[in-house]
C-alpha angles and dihedrals in degrees: 000000000000119000092215114098097186114119115209102226141125100230126143090261091051092054094054118101115264090238090055092052093048091050090047092053091048094047090048090058091048092052092048092054092056095073136059100182113081093219090067090055092062095090090051090046091053092049091049091050089050091052091048091050095048092046093044088231098140088094090061092050088054089056090061097034094120091054090048092049093049093046092047094049093047091047093051091051101041098045090054087061096040095053135048139197142181102247114078116227110166135333106326094343127104130201091245094051091047092052090048091050089053089049094052091046091051089048091057093047094046094048091051090046093052090049090047091054089052097050093038093057102032127070118223090249092053093046094051094043089050090054090049091050091056093051110282112141113253094237091055090047092050091050090051092048091050092050091051090050093049095055095074089043092053091046092052090047090055091050093047094048093046091050090049091052092046089054086056092055103269110145109215097170102072115144096233106089093206092051091047090052091049091054093047095051096074088054090065092068096067089040092056092044092050091048093050091048092050091046092052091050090048092051092052090050090053093050092049090055095049100251110191095012090129130039093217124048140173127241130223091209115072122204125196131172112235135194093269090055093054092046092051092046091047092051092047093049092049090048092051092045090054090048091053092049091050090050092051089052091051095247118145095028128121113244113223095020118141126183134194 
């Protein structure tokens, strides 16, 4: 399985500027945090589903479905113990704590979904250049871009090394999870050595090409905010402003909820 989540498409979300999509992901998180009652998250949930559908990013969510399921189940269980209410529901659970657990679970799923839309519709180069355009130093942006590029390489190295060891008789599919972990740990040594070797070669290539010789540099990729970007940003800002006003008025909260 490839470690790259970018989907090569020409959807409306793909055509938006990287800065717009980063702002949209950030504003989505801000709007989510304004409400405690899960019912008030339904408009945000519908908008997130619409973004996922337009971007075609549901396939990437399916790739991490087991992580989403485990995080959702643990959130539903733990938040029922970490919050209390006044209306009994079942055993030690209250209606208020259950609603808050649903809210926190939706928050996790929506935050991951907004990030998935971003990385599914934005190339690494666009993402890093967008960060540089909003003030991130170029060297930091380049380091981030390099790290993003190395993740698929490290993933493929792990797969190649594990296949090589399996061809030599190493069984990596034992049922005991602790035993499986113990057998995977020695595979990390050649992965780390290979990564360090590639990093050293990469650093020498950068030095030979004069990386950092000038403070200012030009970019092959050009970014320009268009009308659609301003419309999307305007809608998102208005949506967040309304959410903040509702929060200040106490709307969207769960009466009787206590947390610790």
